[in-house]
Each structure stands twice: as C-alpha cells, then as structure tokens.
C-alpha positions in Angstrom: 44.0 -50.1 -5.1 45.3 -51.3 -1.5 45.8 -55.4 -1.4 43.2 -55.6 1.3 40.6 -53.5 -0.3 41.1 -56.1 -3.6 40.3 -58.6 -1.5 37.0 -57.8 0.4 36.2 -56.6 -3.7 37.0 -59.7 -4.9 35.1 -61.7 -2.0 31.8 -59.5 -2.4 31.5 -60.2 -5.9 32.4 -64.2 -5.5 29.2 -63.7 -2.5 26.8 -62.4 -4.9 27.3 -65.0 -7.7 27.2 -67.7 -5.1 23.4 -66.2 -3.4 22.5 -65.7 -7.0 23.8 -69.7 -8.1 22.6 -71.2 -4.8 19.3 -69.8 -4.0 17.3 -72.2 -5.9 19.3 -75.4 -4.5 17.9 -77.7 -2.1 20.2 -77.3 1.0 20.8 -81.1 2.9 20.5 -81.1 6.9 23.7 -81.6 8.3 25.5 -84.8 7.6 27.1 -87.2 10.2 29.8 -87.7 8.1 32.3 -85.0 8.1 35.6 -84.8 6.1 38.7 -82.9 6.4 40.4 -81.3 3.2 43.4 -79.8 2.5 42.9 -77.1 0.6 46.1 -75.0 1.2 49.1 -77.4 2.6 52.7 -75.6 3.5 51.7 -72.3 2.4 53.9 -69.2 4.5 50.3 -67.1 4.6 46.7 -67.4 4.0 43.7 -65.2 3.4 40.4 -65.9 4.5 37.0 -64.9 5.1 33.9 -65.8 6.3 30.3 -65.1 4.1 28.4 -64.5 7.5 29.3 -63.5 11.0 31.9 -65.8 12.1 33.9 -67.2 15.3 37.4 -68.2 15.3 38.0 -70.6 18.2 40.9 -71.9 19.9 42.0 -75.7 20.1 39.9 -75.9 23.5 36.9 -74.3 21.4 36.9 -71.1 23.3 36.3 -68.0 21.3 39.0 -65.8 20.8 37.6 -63.2 18.2 34.9 -62.4 15.9 34.5 -62.0 12.6 32.6 -59.8 10.4 30.9 -60.9 7.3 33.1 -60.6 3.8 35.7 -59.3 6.1 39.5 -60.0 5.2 42.0 -61.6 7.5 45.0 -63.2 6.7 47.2 -66.1 8.7 51.2 -66.0 9.0 53.4 -68.8 9.9 54.0 -68.2 13.1 54.2 -70.5 16.0 52.1 -69.3 17.8 49.5 -68.6 14.7 49.3 -64.5 14.1 45.9 -63.8 12.8 45.5 -60.5 11.1 42.1 -58.6 10.4 41.3 -55.9 7.9 42.3 -53.1 10.4 45.8 -54.6 10.7 44.8 -55.7 14.1 46.8 -59.2 15.3 45.5 -62.1 17.5 47.6 -64.6 18.7 46.2 -68.0 18.9 47.5 -71.3 19.4 47.7 -73.8 16.7 45.0 -74.8 15.6 42.3 -72.6 15.4 38.7 -72.8 14.1 36.7 -70.3 12.1 32.8 -70.8 12.9 30.4 -69.3 10.3 26.9 -68.4 11.9 24.0 -70.0 9.9 21.5 -67.4 10.7 22.1 -65.4 7.3 21.3 -68.0 4.1 24.1 -71.0 3.2 27.7 -69.9 5.5 30.6 -70.4 3.6 34.4 -69.7 4.4 36.6 -68.2 1.8 40.2 -70.3 1.8 42.7 -69.7 -1.3 40.3 -68.1 -3.3 37.7 -70.0 -3.3 34.5 -70.2 -1.6 33.5 -73.7 0.6 30.9 -74.8 2.4 31.6 -76.3 5.9 34.2 -74.6 8.6 38.0 -73.7 8.4 40.7 -74.9 10.4 44.5 -73.3 10.5 47.1 -75.3 11.6 50.7 -75.1 12.0 52.4 -78.3 10.1 56.6 -78.2 10.1 56.1 -74.1 10.5 54.0 -73.4 7.5 50.2 -73.2 7.3 47.4 -75.9 6.6 44.4 -74.8 5.6 41.4 -77.4 6.2 37.8 -77.1 5.0 35.9 -79.5 7.5 32.8 -80.0 5.8 29.8 -82.4 5.6 30.2 -85.2 3.5 27.1 -84.7 1.2 28.3 -80.7 1.2 31.5 -81.7 0.2 30.1 -83.9 -3.1 28.2 -80.9 -4.1 31.6 -79.2 -5.4 33.3 -82.8 -6.2 30.5 -84.3 -9.1 30.5 -81.3 -11.2 34.4 -81.0 -11.0 34.5 -84.1 -12.2 32.0 -84.8 -15.0 30.3 -82.1 -16.4 26.6 -80.8 -15.3 24.9 -81.6 -18.7 25.6 -84.9 -19.0 22.7 -87.7 -18.3 21.2 -87.6 -14.9 22.1 -91.2 -14.1 25.3 -90.5 -15.4 26.0 -87.8 -12.7 24.3 -89.9 -9.9 26.6 -92.7 -10.8 29.4 -90.3 -10.3 27.6 -88.6 -6.8 27.6 -92.6 -5.5 31.5 -93.5 -6.7 32.9 -89.9 -5.5 31.4 -90.8 -2.2 32.5 -93.9 -2.1 36.1 -93.1 -3.1 35.7 -90.4 0.1 34.9 -93.0 2.5 37.7 -95.6 1.7 40.4 -92.9 1.4 39.6 -91.0 4.8 42.5 -89.9 6.8 44.9 -90.8 3.8 46.6 -87.9 4.7 46.3 -88.1 8.4 50.2 -86.7 9.0 49.3 -83.3 7.6 45.9 -83.1 9.3 43.5 -84.0 7.0 41.5 -86.6 5.1 41.9 -85.9 1.3 43.2 -83.3 -1.3 41.2 -81.0 -3.4 42.9 -82.1 -6.9 43.4 -85.3 -8.6 45.6 -87.0 -6.2 42.4 -87.5 -4.3 39.7 -86.6 -6.5 38.6 -82.8 -7.9 36.8 -80.4 -5.1 35.7 -77.0 -6.5 33.6 -75.7 -3.5 30.9 -73.9 -3.8 31.4 -71.6 -7.1 31.1 -75.2 -9.0 27.9 -76.6 -7.6 25.1 -76.8 -10.1 21.0 -77.5 -10.3 21.8 -81.0 -11.6 24.7 -82.0 -9.8 23.5 -81.3 -6.7 20.3 -82.9 -7.4 22.5 -86.4 -8.3 23.9 -85.9 -4.7 20.2 -85.8 -3.2 19.1 -88.4 -5.1 21.8 -90.9 -3.7 22.2 -89.2 -0.5 24.4 -92.1 1.9 25.0 -94.2 -1.4 28.1 -96.1 -1.6 29.6 -99.4 -3.5 30.3 -101.9 -0.8 32.2 -105.5 -1.5 31.5 -108.0 1.0 30.6 -105.2 3.7 33.0 -102.7 3.1 33.1 -99.7 1.0 35.4 -100.3 -2.2 38.2 -98.2 -3.4 36.1 -96.9 -6.2 38.7 -95.8 -8.7 37.0 -93.8 -11.8 38.8 -92.2 -14.9 37.7 -90.5 -18.0 37.7 -93.0 -20.5 39.2 -96.5 -20.9 39.5 -96.7 -25.1 36.9 -99.8 -25.5 37.9 -101.8 -22.0 38.8 -101.3 -18.4 41.6 -102.8 -16.6 42.2 -105.3 -13.6 43.9 -103.7 -10.1 46.5 -106.6 -10.5 47.6 -105.6 -13.7 47.8 -101.6 -12.8 49.1 -101.9 -9.3 49.7 -105.4 -8.8 47.1 -106.4 -6.5 44.1 -108.2 -6.9 40.3 -107.1 -6.1 37.4 -108.8 -7.6 35.4 -105.7 -8.1 38.2 -104.0 -10.3 38.1 -106.3 -13.3 38.4 -105.8 -16.9 34.8 -105.3 -18.5 33.5 -103.8 -21.7 33.9 -100.3 -21.9 31.5 -97.6 -24.2 33.3 -94.8 -24.1 33.2 -94.9 -27.9 32.1 -90.7 -28.4 35.1 -90.0 -26.0 37.5 -87.6 -27.6 40.3 -89.6 -26.5 38.5 -93.0 -27.3 41.6 -92.4 -29.9 44.6 -90.4 -30.1 48.2 -90.0 -31.1 50.8 -87.8 -29.7 54.4 -87.2 -31.2 57.4 -86.3 -29.1 61.2 -85.3 -29.9 63.7 -88.0 -28.3 65.2 -84.4 -26.6 62.1 -84.3 -24.6 61.7 -87.7 -23.5 65.4 -88.0 -22.8 64.6 -84.9 -20.7 61.4 -86.2 -19.1 62.8 -89.5 -18.0 65.7 -88.1 -16.9 63.9 -85.8 -14.6 62.4 -89.2 -13.0 65.7 -90.8 -12.7 66.0 -92.8 -15.7 68.9 -90.8 -17.9 69.4 -93.5 -20.6 70.8 -90.8 -22.8 69.9 -90.2 -26.4 67.0 -92.4 -26.8 67.1 -95.1 -29.5 64.5 -97.4 -29.1 61.3 -97.7 -27.0 59.7 -101.2 -26.3 56.2 -102.6 -24.6 57.9 -105.8 -22.9 54.5 -106.6 -21.2 51.0 -106.0 -22.0 47.8 -106.5 -19.5 44.3 -108.6 -20.7 43.1 -105.0 -21.9 46.2 -104.6 -24.1 47.7 -101.9 -21.8 51.5 -101.8 -21.7 52.7 -102.6 -17.9 56.2 -102.8 -18.5 58.6 -101.1 -21.3 62.0 -100.9 -22.0 63.5 -97.7 -22.7 66.7 -98.0 -24.6 69.5 -95.3 -25.1 73.1 -94.2 -25.6 73.6 -95.2 -21.8 71.8 -98.5 -21.6 68.6 -99.2 -21.0 65.9 -99.0 -18.3 62.6 -101.1 -17.7 59.4 -99.0 -16.4 56.2 -99.5 -15.2 53.8 -98.8 -18.0 51.8 -96.0 -15.8 55.3 -94.9 -14.5 56.4 -94.3 -18.0 53.2 -92.5 -19.4 52.8 -89.6 -16.3 57.0 -89.6 -16.8 56.6 -88.1 -20.9 52.6 -87.6 -20.8 50.9 -90.0 -22.7 47.3 -90.0 -21.8 46.8 -93.7 -20.8 49.1 -96.8 -20.9 46.9 -98.0 -24.1 49.5 -97.6 -27.0 51.6 -98.5 -29.3 54.9 -96.9 -31.2 54.5 -96.1 -34.4 56.6 -97.0 -37.2 60.0 -98.4 -36.9 63.2 -96.1 -36.2 65.4 -95.8 -38.8 68.1 -93.3 -38.5 70.3 -95.2 -36.0 71.4 -95.2 -33.4 69.2 -92.2 -32.3 66.0 -91.0 -33.7 65.0 -87.6 -33.6 61.2 -88.1 -32.7 58.7 -90.8 -31.5 55.1 -91.4 -32.5 52.5 -93.2 -30.2 49.1 -94.1 -31.0 46.6 -94.9 -28.2 43.4 -95.3 -26.8 41.6 -94.0 -23.5 42.4 -91.4 -20.7 43.5 -92.7 -17.5 44.6 -95.5 -15.1 41.7 -97.7 -16.8 40.5 -98.7 -13.7 36.7 -98.8 -12.2 34.5 -96.8 -13.5 35.0 -94.9 -16.8 33.2 -91.4 -17.0 32.6 -91.2 -20.8 31.2 -95.1 -20.4 28.9 -94.1 -17.4 27.7 -91.3 -20.3 27.1 -93.6 -23.0 25.1 -96.1 -20.7 23.0 -93.6 -19.4 22.2 -92.2 -22.8 21.3 -95.9 -23.6 18.7 -95.7 -21.1 20.7 -97.6 -18.2 20.1 -96.6 -14.3 23.0 -95.1 -12.0 23.2 -98.4 -10.1 23.6 -100.9 -13.3 26.4 -98.4 -14.4 27.8 -98.8 -11.2 27.6 -102.6 -11.2 28.9 -102.8 -14.5 32.3 -101.1 -13.8 32.1 -102.4 -10.3 31.7 -106.1 -11.0 30.6 -108.3 -7.5 29.8 -104.8 -5.6 26.7 -104.0 -4.4 25.1 -100.3 -3.8 24.8 -100.0 0.3 23.6 -97.1 2.3 26.0 -95.8 5.0 24.7 -96.1 8.5 24.2 -92.5 10.0 27.9 -93.7 12.0 29.4 -93.5 8.3 31.3 -96.7 9.1 
C-alpha cells in the first residue's frame, strides 16, 4: 500500500474512533486563554491533516491553500516551507504558516505526529528543522492532559484536583520554551498531553466542573508540581531544588495503596558505573554508595559515590535520574563485603517522583475518604488558595 494511502486509512480510522468517543462529551466554548504545545520539534518532515475542511494561512493571515477533510499532507524542512498534498502538488509557504480547520462539521481536529488534537496547527522552521505546534484553548488542552496524567476511573474528586493542578501548572509555565516558539511540551518535560484520543467522559467532566480554577498564593498562580506517590510524606521545594516556596512544604501523604509506596531495585555495579559515566561522573568500578544528607521526609539530597577512580558527590535527584531509581527516598541494602568492588547494589525505597506538591495516589486516597477536591489541593499546597482566572487569563 502506498505511504499516502496508508496514512489516509490510518487517519480515517482515528477519525471514526474519535467521532464515536466524543459525540457524547460536552464541548466547552472557546477559551480566552490559549496555549502553544510543541508536539513535534526539530523534525525533517511532518505529516498533518484536518478532520474537517481547512485553510492554510501564511504569516499575514492570508489564505494560500485549502485542505480537504482527511487529506494527507506533509511539510518538508526547506526554506521557505514546502507543503505537499496527497496528489503530490507542492505549495511554497514562508514560515510560519497555520492550518485552521472549519468548525462547521462537528469537533474540528488536526492530525500532528500520529495523534489528533483539538485546535489548530502552526508549522514553522527553527534552525533548519520543522516545529509543529498545536494552538489550543486552555480548557481543550486539559481534556487531553487529565486522562493522560491520572486514570479516568479514579474518584471524581481526585480527577478534579488533577484538573486544577494541571491548569495551574500550564498557566505558571506559559512561555517556558519560548525560544522554540511554544509554551509547553506534551511529555513529562511539562505534563503529559495525548490529545483528543485520550479524552473520556469522567476526565472531561472534571475539567468542566473546575473550569478556570487555579491554585494561587498572594494573588499569583503557583508552580503546582505534582507526582505519582510521595511514599508517606511530601517534600519541600528548598530540599529538592534549593528554593523556598511556602506552598511546597512537607505534608503527610495518603498514598499507601500506591504500587510504588515501597519498592526495591537492584543494579549491577557495571550498570551504575555506565549510567554515571554517561552523565559525566566516571568513578571507575563502583565501591560504595553513601547518602550524605537527607531532607525532612528522609529523601536523599546529597550522595557520594566512591569508585576506583575517586569519588563524586551528586544531588539526590541527579543520582536518581542517572541510575533509574523511582524516588530519592531510599537506602542501600546490606553492606558490601567483596572489597574493593562489589558486583551488585540493592536499594529499598518509597514513593515515585520528586515528592513535591500533590501526590496523585494521595489525592485518590483522600477522595476515597470523602474529601472534596478543594481540600485535597489545599492539603498538598498549604498556604495557597483556589482562585478563578479572569477573562484575560492573567
């Protein structure tokens, strides 16, 4: 099957599934606040389509081409941009350009990088490569975030808490990747965003029920970090990242039912050596791993790794990410006896993630105990309050 035909078939299948899944969902009106999500960044080509008829606009907003619904197009990294339709006809368009679907037939969606998204698509050239950006209203964006960050079959109050936390995080991080032309990434580098295919009735309902609500401190939107599971106690921002934020302080967690409430992981000494070397810390054969400092919750904030080529002191988060531990709340099991270089290291720990802000499993636990989302949020963000965004989103 030709590549274009395969793409069209896949696109139509996606559209049919979406039409069935979205038909019963409430559609919020257009939002005052819009976001720019960098779906594809630094790619040589980009495939795209629209679920409805669409116009391609140049940087001045002039219409330069029309797209048929479900028609397969591609963009190539040339300057100016070259857009090619399903018949192979090329359109030369200066960067950036915008794909604007018609709203006359159901929910308009754009196809970018193998997923469907609400809103519009901007294609631009940055440093000789293509960046594909989803231009989407804030509330529509959250429809694709909440079910990607939290299972939709969890209690409604925990989903509402996730919706407010995700909305707050998005507002606090607008412009973070401004040098690349967008606000947020669709991955854990920001928060996970899976577009229209991820939407469910419960998660959309949680977004609608909390529309416009954010967590604030002293009248400003907070940096609403969240994580999977704290392992019994959350942590403070100054212990993790060296900055004091009154709304990110240690509080008891209620995540005892989390699968990562307690865990064990083992690594060979060779695995640890290789992982550290890849991160610029080649200590040779690893002999000893020692926590040097711990925070209030017991999380390791500084660790020393001793090897045959000397030792290195690393921040707890740095060490965790380097070798692949679930959290910084850990101990080394046993005392290596085979000096100078043991062959294996075992860790016992609790929790999953950095431990800052709202624990998702803790939110689930509190919701199951009957707490409303507002109390869940204010438990994990002490000294903060829940506010409603004004129409301009500031």
